N, CA, C and O atoms as a GROMACS GRO file, in nm:
protein
  456
    1PHE      N    1   0.087  -0.121  -0.003
    1PHE     CA    2   0.012   0.012  -0.003
    1PHE      C    3   0.103   0.133   0.005
    1PHE      O    4   0.225   0.134   0.023
    2ILE      N    5   0.018   0.236  -0.012
    2ILE     CA    6   0.094   0.366  -0.026
    2ILE      C    7   0.141   0.418   0.123
    2ILE      O    8   0.060   0.458   0.206
    3LEU      N    9   0.300   0.410   0.147
    3LEU     CA   10   0.325   0.432   0.284
    3LEU      C   11   0.402   0.551   0.292
    3LEU      O   12   0.446   0.589   0.401
    4SER      N   13   0.423   0.614   0.184
    4SER     CA   14   0.507   0.748   0.198
    4SER      C   15   0.438   0.859   0.104
    4SER      O   16   0.350   0.828   0.023
    5VAL      N   17   0.480   0.978   0.118
    5VAL     CA   18   0.448   1.094   0.032
    5VAL      C   19   0.519   1.075  -0.100
    5VAL      O   20   0.467   1.102  -0.208
    6SER      N   21   0.648   1.024  -0.084
    6SER     CA   22   0.723   0.994  -0.212
    6SER      C   23   0.652   0.916  -0.289
    6SER      O   24   0.631   0.955  -0.403
    7THR      N   25   0.605   0.809  -0.254
    7THR     CA   26   0.534   0.706  -0.340
    7THR      C   27   0.414   0.761  -0.386
    7THR      O   28   0.381   0.743  -0.503
    8ALA      N   29   0.341   0.831  -0.306
    8ALA     CA   30   0.203   0.898  -0.347
    8ALA      C   31   0.221   0.994  -0.458
    8ALA      O   32   0.138   1.010  -0.547
    9ILE      N   33   0.345   1.067  -0.450
    9ILE     CA   34   0.364   1.180  -0.560
    9ILE      C   35   0.377   1.110  -0.682
    9ILE      O   36   0.323   1.155  -0.782
   10LYS      N   37   0.454   0.989  -0.685
   10LYS     CA   38   0.482   0.920  -0.823
   10LYS      C   39   0.336   0.882  -0.895
   10LYS      O   40   0.312   0.900  -1.015
   11ILE      N   41   0.254   0.831  -0.808
   11ILE     CA   42   0.123   0.785  -0.831
   11ILE      C   43   0.032   0.884  -0.888
   11ILE      O   44  -0.037   0.860  -0.986
   12VAL      N   45   0.032   0.999  -0.823
   12VAL     CA   46  -0.055   1.122  -0.852
   12VAL      C   47   0.001   1.154  -0.995
   12VAL      O   48  -0.071   1.149  -1.095
   13LYS      N   49   0.121   1.186  -1.000
   13LYS     CA   50   0.185   1.214  -1.139
   13LYS      C   51   0.151   1.122  -1.255
   13LYS      O   52   0.120   1.161  -1.367
   14ALA      N   53   0.162   0.998  -1.216
   14ALA     CA   54   0.133   0.911  -1.327
   14ALA      C   55  -0.020   0.906  -1.384
   14ALA      O   56  -0.049   0.875  -1.500
   15VAL      N   57  -0.110   0.941  -1.283
   15VAL     CA   58  -0.241   0.928  -1.327
   15VAL      C   59  -0.288   1.058  -1.410
   15VAL      O   60  -0.385   1.056  -1.486
   16GLN      N   61  -0.207   1.175  -1.388
   16GLN     CA   62  -0.219   1.287  -1.476
   16GLN      C   63  -0.363   1.339  -1.489
   16GLN      O   64  -0.409   1.360  -1.601
   17HIS      N   65  -0.426   1.358  -1.392
   17HIS     CA   66  -0.561   1.421  -1.390
   17HIS      C   67  -0.563   1.529  -1.291
   17HIS      O   68  -0.503   1.523  -1.184
   18PRO      N   69  -0.635   1.628  -1.330
   18PRO     CA   70  -0.648   1.766  -1.236
   18PRO      C   71  -0.724   1.723  -1.111
   18PRO      O   72  -0.699   1.785  -1.008
   19ASN      N   73  -0.809   1.628  -1.108
   19ASN     CA   74  -0.874   1.609  -1.002
   19ASN      C   75  -0.833   1.497  -0.910
   19ASN      O   76  -0.902   1.459  -0.814
   20PHE      N   77  -0.709   1.443  -0.947
   20PHE     CA   78  -0.652   1.335  -0.865
   20PHE      C   79  -0.534   1.406  -0.788
   20PHE      O   80  -0.431   1.434  -0.849
   21LYS      N   81  -0.549   1.435  -0.658
   21LYS     CA   82  -0.457   1.504  -0.570
   21LYS      C   83  -0.393   1.428  -0.474
   21LYS      O   84  -0.391   1.307  -0.493
   22LEU      N   85  -0.331   1.477  -0.360
   22LEU     CA   86  -0.259   1.396  -0.263
   22LEU      C   87  -0.317   1.461  -0.123
   22LEU      O   88  -0.324   1.582  -0.106
   23THR      N   89  -0.351   1.382  -0.042
   23THR     CA   90  -0.369   1.401   0.100
   23THR      C   91  -0.228   1.351   0.174
   23THR      O   92  -0.182   1.237   0.176
   24THR      N   93  -0.182   1.458   0.226
   24THR     CA   94  -0.049   1.421   0.308
   24THR      C   95  -0.102   1.418   0.472
   24THR      O   96  -0.193   1.484   0.522
   25ASP      N   97  -0.022   1.330   0.528
   25ASP     CA   98  -0.058   1.291   0.655
   25ASP      C   99   0.074   1.314   0.725
   25ASP      O  100   0.173   1.252   0.687
   26ILE      N  101   0.084   1.407   0.833
   26ILE     CA  102   0.205   1.439   0.898
   26ILE      C  103   0.242   1.327   1.002
   26ILE      O  104   0.356   1.288   1.030
   27TYR      N  105   0.126   1.287   1.052
   27TYR     CA  106   0.156   1.163   1.155
   27TYR      C  107   0.223   1.050   1.065
   27TYR      O  108   0.334   1.015   1.106
   28HIS      N  109   0.183   0.996   0.967
   28HIS     CA  110   0.246   0.902   0.871
   28HIS      C  111   0.377   0.934   0.820
   28HIS      O  112   0.460   0.846   0.799
   29MET      N  113   0.401   1.066   0.796
   29MET     CA  114   0.531   1.111   0.755
   29MET      C  115   0.639   1.075   0.866
   29MET      O  116   0.750   1.025   0.844
   30GLN      N  117   0.580   1.113   1.003
   30GLN     CA  118   0.687   1.092   1.116
   30GLN      C  119   0.701   0.948   1.142
   30GLN      O  120   0.804   0.903   1.192
   31MET      N  121   0.598   0.872   1.108
   31MET     CA  122   0.607   0.720   1.141
   31MET      C  123   0.714   0.662   1.045
   31MET      O  124   0.794   0.572   1.072
   32GLU      N  125   0.701   0.731   0.928
   32GLU     CA  126   0.812   0.651   0.806
   32GLU      C  127   0.938   0.742   0.810
   32GLU      O  128   1.023   0.733   0.721
   33ASN      N  129   0.950   0.828   0.909
   33ASN     CA  130   1.077   0.912   0.920
   33ASN      C  131   1.112   0.990   0.766
   33ASN      O  132   1.223   1.001   0.714
   34GLU      N  133   0.992   1.036   0.718
   34GLU     CA  134   0.985   1.094   0.599
   34GLU      C  135   1.024   1.260   0.625
   34GLU      O  136   0.965   1.320   0.714
   35SER      N  137   1.113   1.319   0.555
   35SER     CA  138   1.148   1.440   0.577
   35SER      C  139   1.036   1.546   0.541
   35SER      O  140   0.968   1.522   0.441
   36PRO      N  141   1.014   1.640   0.601
   36PRO     CA  142   0.922   1.757   0.568
   36PRO      C  143   0.928   1.818   0.441
   36PRO      O  144   0.835   1.879   0.388
   37LEU      N  145   1.058   1.798   0.388
   37LEU     CA  146   1.097   1.854   0.259
   37LEU      C  147   1.036   1.771   0.136
   37LEU      O  148   1.032   1.818   0.022
   38ILE      N  149   0.997   1.665   0.164
   38ILE     CA  150   0.911   1.611   0.061
   38ILE      C  151   0.789   1.672   0.030
   38ILE      O  152   0.745   1.650  -0.083
   39LEU      N  153   0.715   1.753   0.114
   39LEU     CA  154   0.615   1.836   0.097
   39LEU      C  155   0.637   1.936  -0.011
   39LEU      O  156   0.552   1.974  -0.093
   40GLU      N  157   0.772   1.977  -0.001
   40GLU     CA  158   0.796   2.078  -0.110
   40GLU      C  159   0.806   2.015  -0.248
   40GLU      O  160   0.776   2.092  -0.339
   41GLU      N  161   0.840   1.897  -0.282
   41GLU     CA  162   0.849   1.819  -0.401
   41GLU      C  163   0.687   1.791  -0.443
   41GLU      O  164   0.651   1.781  -0.560
   42ALA      N  165   0.602   1.782  -0.335
   42ALA     CA  166   0.459   1.761  -0.379
   42ALA      C  167   0.380   1.879  -0.411
   42ALA      O  168   0.271   1.873  -0.468
   43GLY      N  169   0.436   1.984  -0.373
   43GLY     CA  170   0.395   2.112  -0.414
   43GLY      C  171   0.246   2.116  -0.436
   43GLY      O  172   0.176   2.073  -0.344
   44ASP      N  173   0.187   2.161  -0.544
   44ASP     CA  174   0.055   2.199  -0.591
   44ASP      C  175  -0.025   2.071  -0.594
   44ASP      O  176  -0.147   2.080  -0.614
   45LEU      N  177   0.039   1.941  -0.575
   45LEU     CA  178  -0.040   1.835  -0.576
   45LEU      C  179  -0.126   1.815  -0.449
   45LEU      O  180  -0.226   1.743  -0.447
   46ILE      N  181  -0.081   1.884  -0.345
   46ILE     CA  182  -0.129   1.861  -0.210
   46ILE      C  183  -0.262   1.917  -0.209
   46ILE      O  184  -0.279   2.032  -0.249
   47ALA      N  185  -0.371   1.834  -0.160
   47ALA     CA  186  -0.507   1.898  -0.153
   47ALA      C  187  -0.553   1.913  -0.011
   47ALA      O  188  -0.638   1.997   0.022
   48ASP      N  189  -0.492   1.824   0.080
   48ASP     CA  190  -0.542   1.802   0.214
   48ASP      C  191  -0.419   1.769   0.302
   48ASP      O  192  -0.328   1.693   0.268
   49VAL      N  193  -0.427   1.830   0.408
   49VAL     CA  194  -0.311   1.787   0.524
   49VAL      C  195  -0.396   1.721   0.636
   49VAL      O  196  -0.504   1.767   0.671
   50HIS      N  197  -0.343   1.617   0.686
   50HIS     CA  198  -0.388   1.575   0.799
   50HIS      C  199  -0.254   1.570   0.907
   50HIS      O  200  -0.139   1.553   0.865
   51ILE      N  201  -0.285   1.588   1.050
   51ILE     CA  202  -0.186   1.588   1.133
   51ILE      C  203  -0.215   1.525   1.267
   51ILE      O  204  -0.330   1.520   1.310
   52ALA      N  205  -0.108   1.477   1.335
   52ALA     CA  206  -0.125   1.440   1.478
   52ALA      C  207   0.016   1.419   1.517
   52ALA      O  208   0.107   1.414   1.434
   53GLU      N  209   0.035   1.406   1.655
   53GLU     CA  210   0.178   1.366   1.688
   53GLU      C  211   0.216   1.236   1.684
   53GLU      O  212   0.130   1.150   1.703
   54LYS      N  213   0.338   1.201   1.661
   54LYS     CA  214   0.399   1.062   1.623
   54LYS      C  215   0.368   0.970   1.755
   54LYS      O  216   0.341   0.850   1.742
   55GLN      N  217   0.372   1.027   1.870
   55GLN     CA  218   0.360   0.945   2.014
   55GLN      C  219   0.211   0.922   2.017
   55GLN      O  220   0.131   1.016   2.019
   56GLU      N  221   0.180   0.815   2.016
   56GLU     CA  222   0.029   0.758   2.067
   56GLU      C  223  -0.057   0.806   1.951
   56GLU      O  224  -0.174   0.769   1.961
   57ARG      N  225  -0.029   0.877   1.845
   57ARG     CA  226  -0.115   0.944   1.753
   57ARG      C  227  -0.181   1.051   1.817
   57ARG      O  228  -0.298   1.077   1.785
   58GLY      N  229  -0.116   1.124   1.913
   58GLY     CA  230  -0.183   1.230   1.996
   58GLY      C  231  -0.218   1.339   1.926
   58GLY      O  232  -0.189   1.362   1.809
   59TYR      N  233  -0.290   1.415   2.010
   59TYR     CA  234  -0.349   1.550   1.949
   59TYR      C  235  -0.228   1.646   1.958
   59TYR      O  236  -0.148   1.628   2.050
   60PRO      N  237  -0.210   1.742   1.874
   60PRO     CA  238  -0.124   1.836   1.854
   60PRO      C  239  -0.092   1.920   2.002
   60PRO      O  240  -0.188   1.973   2.059
   61GLY      N  241   0.028   1.930   2.055
   61GLY     CA  242   0.045   1.966   2.196
   61GLY      C  243   0.046   1.873   2.306
   61GLY      O  244   0.076   1.909   2.420
   62LYS      N  245   0.011   1.745   2.274
   62LYS     CA  246   0.011   1.636   2.394
   62LYS      C  247   0.138   1.620   2.433
   62LYS      O  248   0.159   1.612   2.554
   63THR      N  249   0.246   1.612   2.341
   63THR     CA  250   0.376   1.585   2.363
   63THR      C  251   0.471   1.694   2.322
   63THR      O  252   0.592   1.673   2.323
   64ALA      N  253   0.422   1.808   2.286
   64ALA     CA  254   0.484   1.925   2.227
   64ALA      C  255   0.566   1.907   2.106
   64ALA      O  256   0.680   1.955   2.101
   65THR      N  257   0.510   1.837   1.999
   65THR     CA  258   0.585   1.804   1.890
   65THR      C  259   0.604   1.940   1.814
   65THR      O  260   0.511   2.021   1.817
   66ASN      N  261   0.722   1.969   1.742
   66ASN     CA  262   0.740   2.088   1.685
   66ASN      C  263   0.722   2.054   1.536
   66ASN      O  264   0.809   2.001   1.467
   67PHE      N  265   0.588   2.092   1.489
   67PHE     CA  266   0.537   2.083   1.347
   67PHE      C  267   0.604   2.193   1.265
   67PHE      O  268   0.586   2.184   1.144
   68ARG      N  269   0.676   2.293   1.309
   68ARG     CA  270   0.731   2.385   1.232
   68ARG      C  271   0.790   2.360   1.103
   68ARG      O  272   0.756   2.426   1.005
   69PRO      N  273   0.882   2.261   1.097
   69PRO     CA  274   0.932   2.224   0.985
   69PRO      C  275   0.842   2.170   0.852
   69PRO      O  276   0.871   2.186   0.733
   70PHE      N  277   0.727   2.102   0.908
   70PHE     CA  278   0.630   2.056   0.829
   70PHE      C  279   0.542   2.180   0.761
   70PHE      O  280   0.504   2.182   0.644
   71ILE      N  281   0.519   2.275   0.852
   71ILE     CA  282   0.441   2.394   0.820
   71ILE      C  283   0.523   2.479   0.747
   71ILE      O  284   0.467   2.548   0.662
   72ARG      N  285   0.644   2.489   0.761
   72ARG     CA  286   0.749   2.578   0.688
   72ARG      C  287   0.745   2.527   0.526
   72ARG      O  288   0.743   2.603   0.430
   73SER      N  289   0.744   2.395   0.520
   73SER     CA  290   0.747   2.342   0.386
   73SER      C  291   0.604   2.370   0.308
   73SER      O  292   0.597   2.407   0.191
   74LEU      N  293   0.508   2.348   0.384
   74LEU     CA  294   0.366   2.385   0.321
   74LEU      C  295   0.375   2.540   0.271
   74LEU      O  296   0.344   2.577   0.158
   75LYS      N  297   0.417   2.616   0.363
   75LYS     CA  298   0.408   2.764   0.336
   75LYS      C  299   0.505   2.778   0.204
   75LYS      O  300   0.466   2.848   0.111
   76LYS      N  301   0.619   2.719   0.199
   76LYS     CA  302   0.698   2.729   0.074
   76LYS      C  303   0.619   2.702  -0.052
   76LYS      O  304   0.636   2.769  -0.153
   77VAL      N  305   0.529   2.597  -0.044
   77VAL     CA  306   0.472   2.561  -0.174
   77VAL      C  307   0.336   2.631  -0.198
   77VAL      O  308   0.265   2.599  -0.293
   78GLY      N  309   0.296   2.739  -0.098
   78GLY     CA  310   0.176   2.814  -0.105
   78GLY      C  311   0.051   2.742  -0.065
   78GLY      O  312  -0.058   2.776  -0.112
   79TYR      N  313   0.064   2.631   0.031
   79TYR     CA  314  -0.047   2.578   0.075
   79TYR      C  315  -0.123   2.652   0.159
   79TYR      O  316  -0.080   2.686   0.270
   80ILE      N  317  -0.247   2.687   0.113
   80ILE     CA  318  -0.339   2.756   0.209
   80ILE      C  319  -0.463   2.681   0.249
   80ILE      O  320  -0.555   2.740   0.307
   81GLY      N  321  -0.469   2.562   0.221
   81GLY     CA  322  -0.563   2.477   0.247
   81GLY      C  323  -0.593   2.438   0.405
   81GLY      O  324  -0.522   2.496   0.487
   82ASN      N  325  -0.687   2.349   0.451
   82ASN     CA  326  -0.721   2.307   0.568
   82ASN      C  327  -0.592   2.208   0.620
   82ASN      O  328  -0.519   2.142   0.546
   83ILE      N  329  -0.585   2.215   0.753
   83ILE     CA  330  -0.507   2.112   0.823
   83ILE      C  331  -0.595   2.060   0.904
   83ILE      O  332  -0.653   2.135   0.983
   84MET      N  333  -0.623   1.917   0.902
   84MET     CA  334  -0.727   1.860   0.975
   84MET      C  335  -0.650   1.775   1.095
   84MET      O  336  -0.552   1.704   1.072
   85ILE      N  337  -0.705   1.791   1.222
   85ILE     CA  338  -0.634   1.717   1.311
   85ILE      C  339  -0.702   1.568   1.308
   85ILE      O  340  -0.822   1.548   1.324
   86GLU      N  341  -0.607   1.471   1.287
   86GLU     CA  342  -0.670   1.340   1.285
   86GLU      C  343  -0.583   1.250   1.394
   86GLU      O  344  -0.477   1.193   1.365
   87CYS      N  345  -0.641   1.247   1.512
   87CYS     CA  346  -0.570   1.192   1.623
   87CYS      C  347  -0.666   1.114   1.703
   87CYS      O  348  -0.785   1.102   1.675
   88ASN      N  349  -0.598   1.055   1.817
   88ASN     CA  350  -0.684   0.986   1.933
   88ASN      C  351  -0.710   1.095   2.034
   88ASN      O  352  -0.619   1.169   2.071
   89TRP      N  353  -0.829   1.105   2.076
   89TRP     CA  354  -0.872   1.191   2.188
   89TRP      C  355  -0.906   1.100   2.293
   89TRP      O  356  -0.957   0.990   2.275
   90ASN      N  357  -0.874   1.153   2.407
   90ASN     CA  358  -0.925   1.088   2.541
   90ASN      C  359  -1.046   1.153   2.586
   90ASN      O  360  -1.151   1.092   2.604
   91HIS      N  361  -1.028   1.295   2.607
   91HIS     CA  362  -1.121   1.383   2.663
   91HIS      C  363  -1.150   1.495   2.570
   91HIS      O  364  -1.116   1.605   2.612
   92PHE      N  365  -1.204   1.490   2.450
   92PHE     CA  366  -1.223   1.574   2.333
   92PHE      C  367  -1.245   1.719   2.404
   92PHE      O  368  -1.164   1.810   2.387
   93ASP      N  369  -1.342   1.730   2.472
   93ASP     CA  370  -1.381   1.866   2.532
   93ASP      C  371  -1.288   1.935   2.595
   93ASP      O  372  -1.291   2.057   2.582
   94GLN      N  373  -1.194   1.881   2.668
   94GLN     CA  374  -1.080   1.926   2.735
   94GLN      C  375  -0.968   1.948   2.651
   94GLN      O  376  -0.902   2.052   2.663
   95GLU      N  377  -0.939   1.859   2.565
   95GLU     CA  378  -0.812   1.851   2.486
   95GLU      C  379  -0.821   1.932   2.355
   95GLU      O  380  -0.718   1.983   2.313
   96PHE      N  381  -0.930   1.948   2.293
   96PHE     CA  382  -0.944   2.013   2.148
   96PHE      C  383  -0.908   2.160   2.179
   96PHE      O  384  -0.817   2.208   2.112
   97PRO      N  385  -0.965   2.235   2.270
   97PRO     CA  386  -0.916   2.381   2.268
   97PRO      C  387  -0.764   2.406   2.265
   97PRO      O  388  -0.705   2.473   2.180
   98GLY      N  389  -0.712   2.343   2.370
   98GLY     CA  390  -0.560   2.355   2.378
   98GLY      C  391  -0.487   2.315   2.250
   98GLY      O  392  -0.395   2.382   2.203
   99SER      N  393  -0.529   2.208   2.198
   99SER     CA  394  -0.475   2.136   2.069
   99SER      C  395  -0.476   2.234   1.960
   99SER      O  396  -0.375   2.248   1.891
  100VAL      N  397  -0.579   2.300   1.939
  100VAL     CA  398  -0.609   2.399   1.842
  100VAL      C  399  -0.513   2.518   1.849
  100VAL      O  400  -0.442   2.556   1.756
  101ALA      N  401  -0.519   2.575   1.981
  101ALA     CA  402  -0.438   2.692   2.008
  101ALA      C  403  -0.280   2.648   1.985
  101ALA      O  404  -0.202   2.731   1.938
  102TYR      N  405  -0.239   2.527   2.015
  102TYR     CA  406  -0.100   2.483   2.012
  102TYR      C  407  -0.065   2.488   1.864
  102TYR      O  408   0.034   2.548   1.825
  103LEU      N  409  -0.146   2.426   1.784
  103LEU     CA  410  -0.108   2.410   1.650
  103LEU      C  411  -0.127   2.543   1.571
  103LEU      O  412  -0.049   2.566   1.478
  104ARG      N  413  -0.234   2.640   1.604
  104ARG     CA  414  -0.241   2.768   1.553
  104ARG      C  415  -0.124   2.846   1.593
  104ARG      O  416  -0.091   2.929   1.509
  105GLN      N  417  -0.064   2.842   1.682
  105GLN     CA  418   0.053   2.926   1.723
  105GLN      C  419   0.150   2.896   1.636
  105GLN      O  420   0.218   2.992   1.597
  106GLN      N  421   0.180   2.772   1.587
  106GLN     CA  422   0.296   2.739   1.507
  106GLN      C  423   0.257   2.781   1.367
  106GLN      O  424   0.349   2.824   1.298
  107ILE      N  425   0.140   2.776   1.317
  107ILE     CA  426   0.091   2.812   1.195
  107ILE      C  427   0.112   2.940   1.191
  107ILE      O  428   0.180   2.983   1.098
  108ASP      N  429   0.062   3.026   1.283
  108ASP     CA  430   0.073   3.174   1.286
  108ASP      C  431   0.189   3.234   1.260
  108ASP      O  432   0.210   3.330   1.185
  109GLU      N  433   0.281   3.159   1.343
  109GLU     CA  434   0.432   3.186   1.349
  109GLU      C  435   0.504   3.170   1.206
  109GLU      O  436   0.583   3.254   1.162
  110ILE      N  437   0.470   3.061   1.146
  110ILE     CA  438   0.526   3.059   1.014
  110ILE      C  439   0.472   3.124   0.894
  110ILE      O  440   0.538   3.165   0.798
  111TYR      N  441   0.342   3.129   0.912
  111TYR     CA  442   0.252   3.214   0.791
  111TYR      C  443   0.268   3.356   0.826
  111TYR      O  444   0.238   3.442   0.744
  112ASP      N  445   0.323   3.391   0.963
  112ASP     CA  446   0.339   3.534   0.980
  112ASP      C  447   0.209   3.613   0.994
  112ASP      O  448   0.193   3.730   0.956
  113LEU      N  449   0.100   3.520   1.064
  113LEU     CA  450  -0.031   3.566   1.083
  113LEU      C  451  -0.052   3.614   1.217
  113LEU      O  452  -0.006   3.546   1.308
  114ASP      N  453  -0.124   3.736   1.250
  114ASP     CA  454  -0.159   3.787   1.371
  114ASP      C  455  -0.282   3.789   1.413
  114ASP      O  456  -0.308   3.836   1.524
   0.00000   0.00000   0.00000
């Protein structure tokens, strides 16, 4: 199956159809030890981004993962789409607000947003 962004890029390019795009998953990239720089190779093929911490597929902020290298690569390719948190929640109502704030702080920092 498709286990890396680099493999997925090859498949998307081989299909050669404007509606066939790439969903990148930062959790899986971390699990496969894939460099954030591969997002720069994917460029405008990226349609969606999923994110979670590597440890326990935790929510952003649970173990203070630095997502800046991934976010920086997304910015370099002009990605302005959604970043969806796809993780394990234990107590969603308590964890979600802090997780969004944690991720938002890193995104705002890289994208120079206030």
